C-alpha positions as CSV (number, residue, x, y, z in Angstrom):
1,X,-0.1,0.2,-0.1
2,X,1.3,3.4,-1.1
3,X,0.7,6.2,1.3
4,X,0.7,9.9,-0.1
5,X,3.0,12.5,1.4
6,X,6.7,13.0,2.1
7,X,8.1,10.6,4.9
8,X,10.5,12.8,7.2
9,X,13.7,11.4,8.9
10,X,13.8,11.8,12.5
11,X,16.5,14.5,12.2
12,X,14.2,16.5,9.7
13,X,11.3,16.1,12.1
14,X,13.1,17.3,15.3
15,X,15.5,20.2,13.8
16,X,13.9,21.7,10.7
17,X,11.0,24.0,10.6
18,X,7.7,22.2,9.8
19,X,5.4,25.0,10.2
20,X,4.7,28.5,8.6
21,X,4.8,31.7,10.5
22,X,1.9,34.0,9.2
23,X,0.2,36.7,10.7
24,X,-3.2,37.6,8.8
25,X,-4.8,40.8,9.5
26,X,-8.4,39.8,10.5
27,X,-11.0,41.9,12.2
28,X,-13.9,40.4,14.0
29,X,-16.5,41.3,16.6
30,X,-17.8,38.8,19.0
31,X,-21.1,39.4,21.1
32,X,-20.4,38.1,24.7
33,X,-24.0,37.9,25.6
34,X,-25.4,39.1,28.7
35,X,-24.0,36.6,31.6
36,X,-20.4,36.8,30.1
37,X,-20.7,40.5,29.7
38,X,-21.5,40.9,33.4
39,X,-18.6,38.4,34.3
40,X,-16.0,40.3,32.0
41,X,-17.3,43.7,33.5
42,X,-16.7,42.4,37.0
43,X,-13.2,41.1,36.0
44,X,-12.1,45.0,35.0
45,X,-13.4,46.0,38.4
46,X,-11.6,43.3,40.3
47,X,-14.6,41.2,41.0
48,X,-15.6,37.7,40.2
49,X,-19.4,37.2,39.4
50,X,-21.6,34.3,39.5
51,X,-25.2,33.5,38.2
52,X,-27.8,32.3,40.7
53,X,-30.9,30.3,40.0
54,X,-33.9,31.8,41.9
55,X,-35.7,28.3,41.6
56,X,-33.1,25.6,42.8
57,X,-30.4,28.2,44.3
58,X,-27.5,27.1,42.3
59,X,-24.7,29.5,42.0
60,X,-22.6,28.9,39.2
61,X,-19.3,30.7,37.7
62,X,-18.5,31.6,35.2
63,X,-22.4,33.1,34.8
64,X,-24.9,31.2,32.5
65,X,-28.1,32.7,31.1
66,X,-30.1,29.7,32.1
67,X,-30.0,26.9,34.8
68,X,-28.9,23.3,33.4
69,X,-30.4,21.8,36.1
70,X,-34.2,23.2,36.3
71,X,-34.1,25.3,32.8
72,X,-35.0,28.4,34.8
73,X,-33.6,31.7,33.8
74,X,-30.5,32.8,35.8
75,X,-31.1,36.7,36.0
76,X,-29.5,37.2,39.5
77,X,-25.8,38.0,39.4
78,X,-23.8,37.7,42.8
79,X,-20.5,38.9,43.6
80,X,-18.1,35.9,44.7
81,X,-14.7,35.9,46.8
82,X,-11.6,35.6,44.3
83,X,-10.7,32.6,46.2
84,X,-11.2,28.8,45.2
85,X,-10.1,25.4,44.9
86,X,-8.0,23.5,42.5
87,X,-10.1,21.0,40.6
88,X,-7.7,19.7,38.3
89,X,-4.3,20.9,36.8
90,X,-1.2,20.1,34.8
91,X,2.2,21.0,34.2
92,X,2.7,21.9,30.7
93,X,6.1,21.8,29.3
94,X,5.2,22.5,25.7
95,X,4.2,25.9,24.3
96,X,1.4,26.3,21.7
97,X,4.1,26.4,19.1
98,X,5.3,23.1,19.9
99,X,8.7,24.5,21.5
100,X,9.8,23.4,24.7
101,X,9.5,25.2,28.0
102,X,12.1,25.1,30.8
103,X,9.8,25.9,33.6
104,X,6.1,24.7,32.9
105,X,3.0,26.8,32.9
106,X,0.4,25.2,35.1
107,X,-3.1,25.5,33.6
108,X,-5.7,24.5,36.3
109,X,-9.5,24.4,36.6
110,X,-10.4,26.6,39.6
111,X,-13.8,26.3,41.4
112,X,-14.7,29.5,42.9
113,X,-15.8,29.6,46.6
114,X,-19.6,30.4,46.9
115,X,-20.7,28.4,43.7
116,X,-22.7,25.4,44.5
117,X,-22.1,23.2,41.6
118,X,-18.6,21.5,41.4
119,X,-17.2,21.4,39.1
120,X,-18.1,24.5,37.8
121,X,-14.9,26.6,37.7
122,X,-13.0,28.0,34.8
123,X,-9.6,27.1,33.3
124,X,-6.6,29.7,34.6
125,X,-3.1,29.4,35.4
126,X,-1.5,28.7,38.8
127,X,1.6,30.7,40.0
128,X,4.5,29.0,38.3
129,X,6.5,29.6,41.5
130,X,4.4,27.2,43.6
131,X,6.9,24.2,44.3
132,X,5.4,21.5,42.1
133,X,5.2,19.0,45.0
134,X,2.9,21.4,46.8
135,X,0.2,21.6,44.0
136,X,-2.6,19.3,44.4
137,X,-6.4,18.7,43.7
138,X,-8.3,20.8,46.5
139,X,-5.7,23.1,47.2
140,X,-6.9,26.7,48.2
141,X,-6.0,29.4,45.7
142,X,-6.4,33.4,45.5
143,X,-6.4,35.4,42.1
144,X,-3.6,37.8,41.8
145,X,-5.0,40.7,39.7
146,X,-3.3,42.9,37.3
147,X,-3.2,46.7,38.5
148,X,-6.4,48.3,38.1
149,X,-5.4,50.6,35.4
150,X,-4.2,47.8,33.2
151,X,-7.6,46.0,33.5
152,X,-9.4,45.6,30.2
153,X,-12.5,43.4,31.0
154,X,-10.8,40.0,30.1
155,X,-10.3,36.9,31.9
156,X,-6.5,37.7,31.7
157,X,-7.2,40.4,34.4
158,X,-6.4,37.8,36.6
159,X,-2.9,37.3,36.3
160,X,-2.8,33.8,37.9
161,X,-4.0,32.2,41.1
162,X,-1.5,31.7,43.8
163,X,-1.5,29.2,46.7
164,X,-3.2,30.4,50.0
165,X,-1.6,29.6,53.2
166,X,-2.8,26.2,55.1
């Protein structure tokens, strides 16, 4: 059986450029919707908002427009603390361009305190300076915010989450 394509040697694969670097100029607009707009406005103010279901009392973060449990509209937004618990995490030694990192990024799902649905958190980064043997599921963390003047209403207004003292 003959397969199309060009076979690469190990050396070619490991040491030669196998991608194209191109930066197209693309403009687009994206409507975030009611619930995520409230969430992003809060981040710009240094606050984390969740949505509360008035029928079943669930609180979720990031907020949603309806409750997945009882299908009621979620129209009440509640301010939550900027603390939470690590639900899951990874040590990522590979960048998005497939190059190797010497010190890993630590993506994690953070369940924000005050939510009633677990897991209900969002993906963010942990502080790279936390000793790796101290990172664990269930670890308490706190958001580290950008200075107020630098916030834009983006998830990156939280720079990372850092470990709270036991």
